[in-house]
ChimeraX commands (.cxc) that place a marker at each C-alpha (Angstrom):
marker #1 position 43.53,46.98,-20.49 radius 0.5
marker #1 position 41.22,44.08,-19.86 radius 0.5
marker #1 position 41.24,41.61,-22.36 radius 0.5
marker #1 position 37.71,40.04,-21.25 radius 0.5
marker #1 position 34.92,39.96,-23.19 radius 0.5
marker #1 position 31.73,41.83,-21.35 radius 0.5
marker #1 position 29.24,40.21,-23.56 radius 0.5
marker #1 position 31.49,36.39,-23.19 radius 0.5
marker #1 position 31.27,37.00,-18.87 radius 0.5
marker #1 position 27.42,37.78,-19.24 radius 0.5
marker #1 position 27.00,34.80,-21.17 radius 0.5
marker #1 position 29.51,33.04,-18.81 radius 0.5
marker #1 position 27.59,34.19,-15.61 radius 0.5
marker #1 position 23.93,33.21,-17.21 radius 0.5
marker #1 position 25.54,29.48,-18.25 radius 0.5
marker #1 position 26.65,29.61,-14.26 radius 0.5
marker #1 position 23.62,30.53,-13.17 radius 0.5
marker #1 position 21.84,27.94,-15.33 radius 0.5
marker #1 position 23.82,25.05,-14.16 radius 0.5
marker #1 position 23.49,25.91,-10.76 radius 0.5
marker #1 position 19.96,26.14,-10.78 radius 0.5
marker #1 position 19.78,22.85,-12.67 radius 0.5
marker #1 position 21.95,21.45,-9.93 radius 0.5
marker #1 position 19.40,22.71,-7.17 radius 0.5
marker #1 position 16.30,21.24,-8.84 radius 0.5
marker #1 position 18.18,17.59,-9.52 radius 0.5
marker #1 position 19.10,17.72,-5.85 radius 0.5
marker #1 position 15.57,18.32,-5.16 radius 0.5
marker #1 position 14.23,15.62,-7.31 radius 0.5
marker #1 position 17.16,13.02,-5.93 radius 0.5
marker #1 position 15.84,13.71,-2.54 radius 0.5
marker #1 position 12.15,13.93,-3.41 radius 0.5
marker #1 position 12.58,9.94,-5.47 radius 0.5
marker #1 position 14.66,8.77,-2.34 radius 0.5
marker #1 position 11.50,10.02,-0.33 radius 0.5
marker #1 position 9.36,8.01,-2.59 radius 0.5
marker #1 position 11.48,5.40,-2.79 radius 0.5
marker #1 position 11.32,5.12,1.22 radius 0.5
marker #1 position 7.08,5.41,1.23 radius 0.5
marker #1 position 6.90,2.57,-1.26 radius 0.5
marker #1 position 8.76,-0.08,0.54 radius 0.5
marker #1 position 6.92,1.32,3.53 radius 0.5
marker #1 position 3.79,0.93,2.03 radius 0.5
marker #1 position 4.81,-2.57,0.54 radius 0.5
marker #1 position 5.54,-3.68,3.72 radius 0.5
marker #1 position 2.52,-2.69,5.38 radius 0.5
marker #1 position 0.65,-4.10,2.17 radius 0.5
marker #1 position 2.60,-7.49,2.70 radius 0.5
marker #1 position 1.54,-7.68,6.59 radius 0.5
marker #1 position -2.16,-6.66,5.53 radius 0.5
marker #1 position -2.10,-9.72,3.09 radius 0.5
marker #1 position -1.09,-11.85,5.55 radius 0.5
marker #1 position -3.60,-10.69,8.37 radius 0.5
marker #1 position -6.63,-11.18,5.82 radius 0.5
marker #1 position -5.50,-14.96,5.10 radius 0.5
marker #1 position -5.21,-15.95,9.14 radius 0.5
marker #1 position -8.57,-14.14,9.34 radius 0.5
marker #1 position -10.32,-15.54,6.48 radius 0.5
marker #1 position -9.14,-19.10,7.40 radius 0.5
marker #1 position -10.49,-18.42,11.13 radius 0.5
marker #1 position -13.73,-17.19,9.68 radius 0.5
marker #1 position -14.23,-20.59,7.27 radius 0.5
marker #1 position -13.06,-22.61,10.02 radius 0.5
marker #1 position -15.95,-20.74,12.76 radius 0.5
marker #1 position -18.15,-20.96,9.38 radius 0.5
marker #1 position -17.76,-25.34,9.46 radius 0.5
marker #1 position -18.07,-25.36,13.35 radius 0.5
marker #1 position -21.40,-23.51,12.59 radius 0.5
marker #1 position -22.31,-26.02,10.47 radius 0.5
marker #1 position -21.71,-28.90,12.20 radius 0.5
marker #1 position -23.21,-27.24,15.17 radius 0.5
marker #1 position -26.76,-26.91,13.26 radius 0.5
marker #1 position -26.40,-30.51,11.77 radius 0.5
marker #1 position -26.05,-31.63,15.38 radius 0.5
marker #1 position -28.70,-29.86,16.87 radius 0.5
marker #1 position -31.18,-30.82,13.66 radius 0.5
marker #1 position -30.16,-34.47,14.42 radius 0.5
marker #1 position -31.31,-34.03,18.23 radius 0.5
marker #1 position -34.10,-32.11,18.31 radius 0.5
marker #1 position -37.17,-33.98,19.11 radius 0.5
marker #1 position -39.68,-34.38,16.34 radius 0.5
marker #1 position -43.26,-33.06,16.80 radius 0.5
marker #1 position -45.85,-35.38,15.67 radius 0.5
marker #1 position -47.83,-33.84,13.27 radius 0.5
marker #1 position -51.61,-33.46,13.56 radius 0.5
marker #1 position -54.12,-34.58,10.91 radius 0.5
marker #1 position -57.08,-31.96,10.13 radius 0.5
marker #1 position -58.74,-35.49,9.31 radius 0.5
marker link #1:1,2 radius 0.2
marker link #1:2,3 radius 0.2
marker link #1:3,4 radius 0.2
marker link #1:4,5 radius 0.2
marker link #1:5,6 radius 0.2
marker link #1:6,7 radius 0.2
marker link #1:7,8 radius 0.2
marker link #1:8,9 radius 0.2
marker link #1:9,10 radius 0.2
marker link #1:10,11 radius 0.2
marker link #1:11,12 radius 0.2
marker link #1:12,13 radius 0.2
marker link #1:13,14 radius 0.2
marker link #1:14,15 radius 0.2
marker link #1:15,16 radius 0.2
marker link #1:16,17 radius 0.2
marker link #1:17,18 radius 0.2
marker link #1:18,19 radius 0.2
marker link #1:19,20 radius 0.2
marker link #1:20,21 radius 0.2
marker link #1:21,22 radius 0.2
marker link #1:22,23 radius 0.2
marker link #1:23,24 radius 0.2
marker link #1:24,25 radius 0.2
marker link #1:25,26 radius 0.2
marker link #1:26,27 radius 0.2
marker link #1:27,28 radius 0.2
marker link #1:28,29 radius 0.2
marker link #1:29,30 radius 0.2
marker link #1:30,31 radius 0.2
marker link #1:31,32 radius 0.2
marker link #1:32,33 radius 0.2
marker link #1:33,34 radius 0.2
marker link #1:34,35 radius 0.2
marker link #1:35,36 radius 0.2
marker link #1:36,37 radius 0.2
marker link #1:37,38 radius 0.2
marker link #1:38,39 radius 0.2
marker link #1:39,40 radius 0.2
marker link #1:40,41 radius 0.2
marker link #1:41,42 radius 0.2
marker link #1:42,43 radius 0.2
marker link #1:43,44 radius 0.2
marker link #1:44,45 radius 0.2
marker link #1:45,46 radius 0.2
marker link #1:46,47 radius 0.2
marker link #1:47,48 radius 0.2
marker link #1:48,49 radius 0.2
marker link #1:49,50 radius 0.2
marker link #1:50,51 radius 0.2
marker link #1:51,52 radius 0.2
marker link #1:52,53 radius 0.2
marker link #1:53,54 radius 0.2
marker link #1:54,55 radius 0.2
marker link #1:55,56 radius 0.2
marker link #1:56,57 radius 0.2
marker link #1:57,58 radius 0.2
marker link #1:58,59 radius 0.2
marker link #1:59,60 radius 0.2
marker link #1:60,61 radius 0.2
marker link #1:61,62 radius 0.2
marker link #1:62,63 radius 0.2
marker link #1:63,64 radius 0.2
marker link #1:64,65 radius 0.2
marker link #1:65,66 radius 0.2
marker link #1:66,67 radius 0.2
marker link #1:67,68 radius 0.2
marker link #1:68,69 radius 0.2
marker link #1:69,70 radius 0.2
marker link #1:70,71 radius 0.2
marker link #1:71,72 radius 0.2
marker link #1:72,73 radius 0.2
marker link #1:73,74 radius 0.2
marker link #1:74,75 radius 0.2
marker link #1:75,76 radius 0.2
marker link #1:76,77 radius 0.2
marker link #1:77,78 radius 0.2
marker link #1:78,79 radius 0.2
marker link #1:79,80 radius 0.2
marker link #1:80,81 radius 0.2
marker link #1:81,82 radius 0.2
marker link #1:82,83 radius 0.2
marker link #1:83,84 radius 0.2
marker link #1:84,85 radius 0.2
marker link #1:85,86 radius 0.2
marker link #1:86,87 radius 0.2
marker link #1:87,88 radius 0.2
view
Protein backbone atom coordinates (compact mmCIF):
# COMPACT_ATOMS: atom_id res chain seq x y z
CA UNK A 1 0.00 0.00 0.00
CA UNK A 2 1.20 3.49 -0.79
CA UNK A 3 1.22 6.09 1.90
CA UNK A 4 1.40 8.96 -0.61
CA UNK A 5 -1.53 11.29 -0.78
CA UNK A 6 -2.67 11.71 -4.40
CA UNK A 7 -3.93 15.22 -3.67
CA UNK A 8 -0.62 16.11 -2.00
CA UNK A 9 1.39 14.80 -4.95
CA UNK A 10 -0.62 16.92 -7.35
CA UNK A 11 -0.11 20.00 -5.20
CA UNK A 12 3.60 19.29 -4.93
CA UNK A 13 3.87 18.89 -8.72
CA UNK A 14 2.03 22.17 -9.29
CA UNK A 15 4.30 23.90 -6.77
CA UNK A 16 7.38 22.44 -8.43
CA UNK A 17 6.20 23.53 -11.89
CA UNK A 18 5.51 27.04 -10.58
CA UNK A 19 8.99 27.11 -9.00
CA UNK A 20 10.65 26.10 -12.28
CA UNK A 21 8.57 28.66 -14.21
CA UNK A 22 9.54 31.41 -11.75
CA UNK A 23 13.18 30.30 -11.90
CA UNK A 24 13.16 30.44 -15.72
CA UNK A 25 11.39 33.82 -15.76
CA UNK A 26 13.87 35.26 -13.25
CA UNK A 27 16.78 33.92 -15.31
CA UNK A 28 15.36 35.53 -18.46
CA UNK A 29 14.84 38.87 -16.73
CA UNK A 30 18.35 38.70 -15.21
CA UNK A 31 19.79 38.19 -18.72
CA UNK A 32 17.70 41.11 -20.00
CA UNK A 33 18.97 43.31 -17.16
CA UNK A 34 22.57 42.42 -17.99
CA UNK A 35 22.00 43.26 -21.67
CA UNK A 36 20.41 46.57 -20.73
CA UNK A 37 23.27 47.41 -18.38
CA UNK A 38 25.75 46.73 -21.18
CA UNK A 39 23.73 48.92 -23.55
CA UNK A 40 23.59 51.70 -20.96
CA UNK A 41 27.37 51.56 -20.50
CA UNK A 42 27.94 51.71 -24.26
CA UNK A 43 25.47 54.60 -24.55
CA UNK A 44 27.20 56.51 -21.76
CA UNK A 45 30.58 56.05 -23.44
CA UNK A 46 29.17 57.22 -26.78
CA UNK A 47 27.50 60.20 -25.08
CA UNK A 48 30.75 61.21 -23.35
CA UNK A 49 32.64 60.92 -26.64
CA UNK A 50 30.02 62.99 -28.46
CA UNK A 51 30.08 65.69 -25.76
CA UNK A 52 33.88 65.91 -25.99
CA UNK A 53 33.71 66.15 -29.79
CA UNK A 54 30.98 68.81 -29.54
CA UNK A 55 33.16 70.83 -27.18
CA UNK A 56 36.09 70.62 -29.60
CA UNK A 57 33.94 71.63 -32.57
CA UNK A 58 32.38 74.55 -30.70
CA UNK A 59 35.83 75.80 -29.69
CA UNK A 60 37.01 75.53 -33.31
CA UNK A 61 33.88 77.34 -34.51
CA UNK A 62 34.43 80.16 -32.02
CA UNK A 63 38.11 80.50 -32.94
CA UNK A 64 37.31 80.61 -36.65
CA UNK A 65 34.55 83.15 -36.01
CA UNK A 66 37.03 85.40 -34.21
CA UNK A 67 39.49 85.10 -37.11
CA UNK A 68 36.73 86.00 -39.57
CA UNK A 69 35.79 89.02 -37.49
CA UNK A 70 39.43 90.15 -37.38
CA UNK A 71 39.73 89.75 -41.18
CA UNK A 72 36.54 91.73 -41.70
CA UNK A 73 37.81 94.49 -39.42
CA UNK A 74 41.19 94.56 -41.20
CA UNK A 75 39.49 94.70 -44.60
CA UNK A 76 37.31 97.58 -43.45
CA UNK A 77 40.40 99.54 -42.38
CA UNK A 78 42.41 98.90 -45.57
CA UNK A 79 39.74 99.41 -48.22
CA UNK A 80 40.14 102.72 -50.00
CA UNK A 81 37.30 105.10 -49.40
CA UNK A 82 35.64 106.49 -52.44
CA UNK A 83 34.80 110.15 -52.36
CA UNK A 84 31.17 110.96 -51.91
CA UNK A 85 29.80 113.13 -54.70
CA UNK A 86 27.56 115.97 -53.72
CA UNK A 87 24.48 116.79 -55.77
CA UNK A 88 25.03 120.46 -55.15
